[in-house]
Kinemage of the C-alpha trace (Angstrom):
@kinemage 1
@onewidth
@group {chain A} dominant
@subgroup {mainchain}
@vectorlist {calphas} color= white
{ca met a 1} P -47.426 -0.342 10.184
{ca glu a 2} L -47.498 1.721 13.351
{ca lys a 3} L -44.781 3.953 11.952
{ca thr a 4} L -46.787 4.505 8.762
{ca lys a 5} L -49.839 5.598 10.771
{ca ile a 6} L -47.746 8.080 12.709
{ca ile a 7} L -46.325 9.591 9.494
{ca ser a 8} L -49.806 9.814 7.925
{ca ser a 9} L -51.184 11.505 11.016
{ca ala a 10} L -48.317 13.981 10.993
{ca ile a 11} L -48.923 14.836 7.318
{ca ile a 12} L -52.631 15.349 7.985
{ca ala a 13} L -51.886 17.526 10.990
{ca leu a 14} L -49.434 19.592 8.944
{ca gly a 15} L -51.983 20.001 6.152
{ca leu a 16} L -54.617 21.192 8.604
{ca ala a 17} L -52.162 23.656 10.100
{ca val a 18} L -51.329 25.063 6.645
{ca cys a 19} L -55.032 25.342 5.812
{ca gly a 20} L -55.604 27.125 9.085
{ca ile a 21} L -52.977 29.684 8.144
{ca cys a 22} L -54.020 30.115 4.484
{ca leu a 23} L -57.780 30.181 5.004
{ca pro a 24} L -57.922 33.570 6.813
{ca ile a 25} L -55.677 35.063 4.129
{ca ala a 26} L -57.900 33.691 1.365
{ca val a 27} L -61.033 34.953 3.100
{ca lys a 28} L -59.444 38.366 3.517
{ca glu a 29} L -58.504 38.520 -0.171
{ca tyr a 30} L -61.977 37.343 -1.192
{ca arg a 31} L -63.599 40.021 0.902
{ca ala a 32} L -61.250 42.599 -0.571
{ca leu a 33} L -62.560 41.689 -4.011
{ca asp a 34} L -66.065 42.476 -2.760
{ca arg a 35} L -65.009 46.006 -1.821
{ca thr a 36} L -65.488 47.909 -5.073
{ca val a 37} L -66.584 51.283 -6.326
{ca thr a 38} L -68.258 51.959 -9.668
{ca val a 39} L -67.778 55.415 -11.166
{ca lys a 40} L -68.622 57.139 -14.429
{ca gly a 41} L -66.328 59.388 -16.421
{ca leu a 42} L -67.687 62.008 -18.807
{ca cys a 43} L -65.964 63.671 -21.727
{ca glu a 44} L -67.575 66.363 -23.883
{ca lys a 45} L -65.995 68.093 -26.841
{ca glu a 46} L -67.195 70.829 -29.184
{ca val a 47} L -66.308 70.339 -32.840
{ca ser a 48} L -67.162 72.018 -36.113
{ca ala a 49} L -69.262 70.138 -38.652
{ca asp a 50} L -67.241 68.787 -41.561
{ca lys a 51} L -70.111 68.130 -43.970
{ca ala a 52} L -73.072 70.207 -45.147
{ca ile a 53} L -76.130 68.977 -47.040
{ca trp a 54} L -78.122 71.846 -48.519
{ca pro a 55} L -81.317 71.111 -50.472
{ca ile a 56} L -82.249 74.192 -52.490
{ca thr a 57} L -85.959 74.017 -53.275
{ca phe a 58} L -87.487 76.227 -55.963
{ca arg a 59} L -90.989 76.425 -57.392
{ca asn a 60} L -92.469 77.384 -60.733
{ca thr a 61} L -96.019 78.027 -61.938
{ca asp a 62} L -97.679 78.396 -65.337
{ca asn a 63} L -101.153 78.544 -66.838
{ca glu a 64} L -100.300 77.786 -70.469
{ca ser a 65} L -98.660 74.387 -70.819
{ca ile a 66} L -96.202 71.873 -69.448
{ca thr a 67} L -93.746 72.990 -72.132
{ca ser a 68} L -93.876 76.585 -70.937
{ca leu a 69} L -93.484 75.475 -67.340
{ca thr a 70} L -90.479 73.312 -68.257
{ca arg a 71} L -88.750 76.310 -69.825
{ca lys a 72} L -89.158 78.212 -66.564
{ca ile a 73} L -87.772 75.273 -64.579
{ca asp a 74} L -84.721 74.995 -66.858
{ca asn a 75} L -84.086 78.747 -66.622
{ca asp a 76} L -84.215 78.805 -62.817
{ca lys a 77} L -82.083 75.656 -62.636
{ca arg a 78} L -79.424 77.322 -64.792
{ca leu a 79} L -79.445 80.443 -62.591
{ca ile a 80} L -78.972 78.353 -59.431
{ca leu a 81} L -76.183 76.221 -60.923
{ca asp a 82} L -74.361 79.306 -62.236
{ca phe a 83} L -74.629 80.885 -58.795
{ca leu a 84} L -73.258 77.823 -56.982
{ca ile a 85} L -70.373 77.149 -59.372
{ca arg a 86} L -69.425 80.828 -59.516
{ca glu a 87} L -69.229 80.876 -55.716
{ca gly a 88} L -66.907 77.851 -55.508
{ca ile a 89} L -69.165 74.781 -55.281
{ca gly a 90} L -67.919 71.962 -57.519
{ca glu a 91} L -70.154 70.241 -60.044
{ca asp a 92} L -69.428 66.899 -58.333
{ca glu a 93} L -70.913 68.365 -55.125
{ca ile a 94} L -74.267 69.149 -56.797
{ca thr a 95} L -77.161 66.748 -57.372
{ca ile a 96} L -80.137 67.713 -59.531
{ca asn a 97} L -83.427 65.994 -58.742
{ca ala a 98} L -86.226 65.580 -61.248
{ca pro a 99} L -88.998 68.158 -60.789
{ca val a 100} L -92.395 67.181 -59.409
{ca ile a 101} L -95.176 68.712 -61.532
{ca ser a 102} L -98.867 68.955 -60.638
{ca asp a 103} L -101.843 69.791 -62.864
{ca lys a 104} L -104.292 71.542 -60.554
{ca leu a 105} L -107.079 71.316 -63.137
{ca ser a 106} L -107.059 67.533 -62.886
{ca met a 107} L -107.750 67.652 -59.144
{ca ser a 108} L -111.425 67.397 -58.265
{ca tyr a 109} L -111.151 68.348 -54.615
{ca gly a 110} L -110.669 71.760 -53.065
{ca val a 111} L -107.330 73.194 -54.178
{ca asp a 112} L -106.134 76.658 -55.081
{ca arg a 113} L -106.257 76.848 -58.876
{ca ala a 114} L -104.642 80.266 -59.239
{ca tyr a 115} L -102.151 78.472 -61.504
{ca arg a 116} L -102.888 75.317 -63.439
{ca phe a 117} L -99.369 73.878 -63.501
{ca val a 118} L -97.161 73.924 -60.396
{ca ser a 119} L -93.709 72.381 -60.022
{ca lys a 120} L -91.349 71.716 -57.169
{ca ser a 121} L -87.648 71.164 -57.915
{ca val a 122} L -84.696 70.454 -55.649
{ca ile a 123} L -80.981 70.939 -56.251
{ca thr a 124} L -78.904 69.440 -53.436
{ca val a 125} L -75.422 70.543 -52.425
{ca cys a 126} L -73.385 67.982 -50.461
{ca thr a 127} L -69.961 69.294 -49.568
{ca ser a 128} L -67.215 69.488 -46.974
{ca lys a 129} L -67.053 73.265 -47.547
{ca val a 130} L -69.180 74.046 -44.531
{ca asp a 131} L -68.035 77.663 -44.221
{ca lys a 132} L -68.827 78.242 -47.890
{ca val a 133} L -72.370 76.908 -47.467
{ca leu a 134} L -72.865 79.175 -44.458
{ca glu a 135} L -71.725 82.109 -46.564
{ca leu a 136} L -73.908 81.238 -49.564
{ca ser a 137} L -77.012 80.721 -47.444
{ca thr a 138} L -76.855 84.447 -46.647
{ca lys a 139} L -76.464 85.337 -50.342
{ca ile a 140} L -79.547 83.460 -51.509
{ca ser a 141} L -81.309 86.797 -51.966
{ca glu a 142} L -79.320 87.181 -55.212
{ca leu a 143} L -81.403 84.383 -56.695
{ca leu a 144} L -84.619 85.895 -55.361
{ca lys a 145} L -83.745 89.163 -57.076
{ca ala a 146} L -83.258 87.210 -60.304
{ca gly a 147} L -86.821 85.915 -60.003
{ca val a 148} L -86.107 82.432 -58.651
{ca leu a 149} L -88.759 81.431 -56.126
{ca ile a 150} L -86.556 79.772 -53.480
{ca gly a 151} L -88.160 78.118 -50.486
{ca ser a 152} L -90.524 75.411 -49.317
{ca glu a 153} L -94.155 75.464 -48.277
{ca asn a 154} L -93.231 73.833 -44.979
{ca glu a 155} L -90.803 75.319 -42.469
{ca trp a 156} L -89.360 71.899 -41.605
{ca glu a 157} L -88.341 71.201 -45.218
{ca gly a 158} L -85.317 72.460 -47.069
{ca gly a 159} L -83.062 73.354 -44.165
{ca ile a 160} L -79.327 72.805 -44.232
{ca thr a 161} L -78.121 69.678 -42.420
{ca tyr a 162} L -74.680 69.784 -40.828
{ca glu a 163} L -72.864 66.562 -39.950
{ca phe a 164} L -69.627 65.561 -38.243
{ca glu a 165} L -67.849 62.550 -39.756
{ca gly a 166} L -64.477 62.813 -38.000
{ca leu a 167} L -65.512 60.864 -34.904
{ca asn a 168} L -62.896 58.114 -35.320
{ca glu a 169} L -60.122 60.699 -35.170
{ca ile a 170} L -61.121 62.026 -31.745
{ca lys a 171} L -62.382 58.776 -30.167
{ca pro a 172} L -59.066 57.693 -28.533
{ca glu a 173} L -58.482 61.088 -26.940
{ca met a 174} L -62.048 61.306 -25.617
{ca ile a 175} L -62.017 57.768 -24.196
{ca his a 176} L -58.707 58.535 -22.473
{ca glu a 177} L -60.121 61.718 -20.941
{ca ala a 178} L -63.349 60.012 -19.831
{ca thr a 179} L -61.348 57.195 -18.208
{ca ala a 180} L -59.084 59.700 -16.434
{ca asn a 181} L -62.147 61.554 -15.095
{ca ala a 182} L -63.588 58.272 -13.838
{ca arg a 183} L -60.341 57.500 -11.999
{ca leu a 184} L -60.374 60.922 -10.324
{ca ala a 185} L -63.880 60.243 -9.040
{ca ala a 186} L -62.820 56.808 -7.762
{ca glu a 187} L -59.768 58.234 -6.001
{ca gln a 188} L -61.913 60.841 -4.274
{ca phe a 189} L -64.373 58.171 -3.112
{ca ala a 190} L -61.535 55.963 -1.873
{ca ser a 191} L -59.945 58.867 -0.006
{ca asp a 192} L -63.236 59.730 1.688
{ca ser a 193} L -63.680 56.108 2.791
{ca gly a 194} L -60.101 55.661 4.044
{ca ser a 195} L -59.164 53.301 1.214
{ca arg a 196} L -57.182 53.348 -1.971
{ca ile a 197} L -58.230 52.147 -5.387
{ca gly a 198} L -56.824 48.920 -6.772
{ca lys a 199} L -57.157 47.269 -10.123
{ca ile a 200} L -59.968 47.761 -12.617
{ca lys a 201} L -62.519 44.990 -12.143
{ca thr a 202} L -64.866 45.862 -15.008
{ca ala a 203} L -65.060 48.655 -17.567
{ca ser a 204} L -67.593 49.615 -20.205
{ca gln a 205} L -67.726 52.392 -22.744
{ca gly a 206} L -71.017 54.059 -23.543
{ca ser a 207} L -72.068 55.082 -27.037
{ca phe a 208} L -70.807 58.313 -28.522
{ca ser a 209} L -73.503 60.910 -29.125
{ca ile a 210} L -73.313 63.865 -31.506
{ca ala a 211} L -75.804 66.707 -31.166
{ca asn a 212} L -76.113 70.348 -32.096
{ca arg a 213} L -74.564 72.579 -29.479
{ca asp a 214} L -77.688 74.748 -29.682
{ca ser a 215} L -80.541 75.491 -32.078
{ca asn a 216} L -78.931 78.642 -33.486
{ca thr a 217} L -75.555 77.180 -34.518
{ca pro a 218} L -76.208 73.682 -35.926
{ca gln a 219} L -72.784 73.752 -37.587
{ca ile a 220} L -71.188 73.410 -34.132
{ca lys a 221} L -71.560 69.945 -32.653
{ca cys a 222} L -71.219 68.596 -29.115
{ca val a 223} L -69.683 65.115 -28.957
{ca arg a 224} L -70.242 63.203 -25.709
{ca val a 225} L -69.173 59.855 -24.250
{ca val a 226} L -69.507 58.285 -20.783
{ca thr a 227} L -67.377 55.407 -19.479
{ca ser a 228} L -68.356 53.222 -16.512
{ca ile a 229} L -65.502 51.638 -14.520
{ca thr a 230} L -65.504 49.451 -11.418
{ca tyr a 231} L -62.351 49.537 -9.240
{ca thr a 232} L -61.450 47.332 -6.307
{ca leu a 233} L -60.855 49.117 -3.000
{ca glu a 234} L -57.883 48.276 -0.819
{ca lys a 235} L -57.000 49.240 2.745
């Protein structure tokens, strides 16, 4: 019995000694985990739009009848379609909307009744031929010379919309560059503080944003992403 007590006491003493050795190491490692730096990495890239949506608005007026007005609409529609197809826009890239016709005589409140019947029609081009749309938008005067009243009453209507749909193709490269920029910032911080960066503790990727590079060239887009990464710092 006495021998058993001695052995038990020795085991306990050995365990306490081991704990005494391991505890400072564990505390040191725990504190090391608390030493972190969080940095952000930015990547911006200019790209060309790969899709153009061009609503071509034209108006017609008439004082005689709806039938007469409809003939004018059909004539202008044919001129616009001939122009687009002749210049290389495919029929499958063109959508024709039904015209909106107003009878000014039926309106009892204050409106300009210079013409009784007024119509607004829209032909929309949706295409990947962005350069072609840019070219044709400067040739629209050909339709004006032919008597087609192109344009909208409001400045904010009828403009060409340019979009970029190739984001998935450039995502990996941009994320890689943003992550590399974040690491450079972390390394600089670590160097200034007499440390070195360790493993990544947490990482998050921000949303991609696509915006016009400027108001004058909406066909050129600026794609942007920011990553946020937390590194451990080691001595």
